[in-house]
N, C-alpha and C positions, 0 to 999 in steps of 0.2 A: 738755643732753640734745638727741639727735638728734630732728629732727621725722620722724615716720613718714608715709609717703605713704598717701594714701587709695586705696581699691580702684579707684574709678572712674578715677582718675588712673593707676594701673598699667595698667588695661584700655586706657586710651587709648594709652599708650607701646606696650603689646603690639600693638596695632592697627597702630600706625606701622611698627614693626619688621616685622610680617608683610606690610605693603604693600611694603616694600623688598625683603623676601625673595622675594615672589611676582615682582616686577617684574624682578629679577636672574634668577630661574628661567625667566621667559617669554623674556628676551633669550638666555640660554644655549640654550634650545630651538630659537630661531630659528637661531642659529649651528650648532647641530647638524644641523638640517634641511638645511644647505647641503653636508654631509659626503657623499662618494660612498657610503659604507656605509649611510647613512639612505636616500639615494635608490634604492639597490639594494633595499632591504627595501620601500621604498614601491611600486616598481615590481612587485615580486612580489605585494604586496597587491592592487594594480590588477588583475593577472592573475587572481588568486584571485576578485575581485568580478566580473570578466567571465565566468569559468567558472560562477560561481554564477548569474549572470543567464541564461547559456545553459541551464544544468541546470534553473532554474525554468521556462523556456519548454518545455523538453522534458518536465517533469513535467505541465504543463498539457496539452501535446499527448497525452501518454500517457493522462491522465484523461479526455480528449474521446474517444479512441479506445477505451478500456475501457467508456465509457458506451454508445458505439455498438454495440460487440460484445455487450455485455450485453442491449441491446434487440434485436439481430438474433437472438442466442441465444434469447431468450424467445419470439419470433416463430417461428423454426425448430422449437423443441421443441413449441410449441403446434400448429403446422401437421402436423407428423409424429408427434406423441404420443411423444416420445422425451425423454430427459434427456442432452443434450450440454452439457458444461461444459469448463472448463480447470483445470489444477492450478496450483500456485504458480509453475511455471516456464513458463506459458502454452502448455502441450501440450494439445491437444484430447482428450477422452476421453468416450465414451458410458458412462453410469452404468448398472450391472446390479444391480437389486435382487433378489438371489439368495433371501433369505429370503421376501419377498413372493411372488415368482413360485413358489417352491417350495411354499407354502401352497396357492397357487391350483391347481398341478399336482396336489398331493395330493388336493384336494377333487374336482376333475375325474375323477381316476383312480378315486377311491372310488365316484363316481356311475357311471363307465362299467363298473365291475366289478359292478355291481348285476344287469347283463344275464346271463342264464345261459350265454350262448354266448361269454363274453369270452376263454376259452382260444383259441378258433378265430380271433378278430379281434384279438388282442393288438397285433400289429405295426400294424394300422390304427388302433387305438385309440390307440396312443403317437403316431403321426403326426398324427392329428387333434387330439390335445390340444397337441401342439408347435406345430402350425399355427395355433393360435388365438392364439398370442402374437405373430404377425407379421402385417403388413399389406402390401397391394400398394402399393408406393411410387410407382407410375406414375400 
């Protein structure tokens, strides 16, 4: 009757075989690294890493500039009581609150029309109301 190998003995043999396989694998890899094809791929990979580093530097510069722009926009908007902003393509635009301004114009017009002589003064009333939404910038 054949003697059966115990599990821990099998495991030990498997471990030794795995070491041999890994050693040969690593030696083959070192040989492959000397091939011109591998070196070409490695060169491309290094170029990618360099570009990624430059991209990261540019992203950091963009973040700093965006923060400065945001702070300056806030100061500008507060100083001149406007809403200047940028869109997703970094184009400046002044925001116009059409509905809010319309409500204010309607209220001011309703009050101005309470005067009995509004028909005679309508152009002046219109100009006066429109003028209330602008300030002297000087």
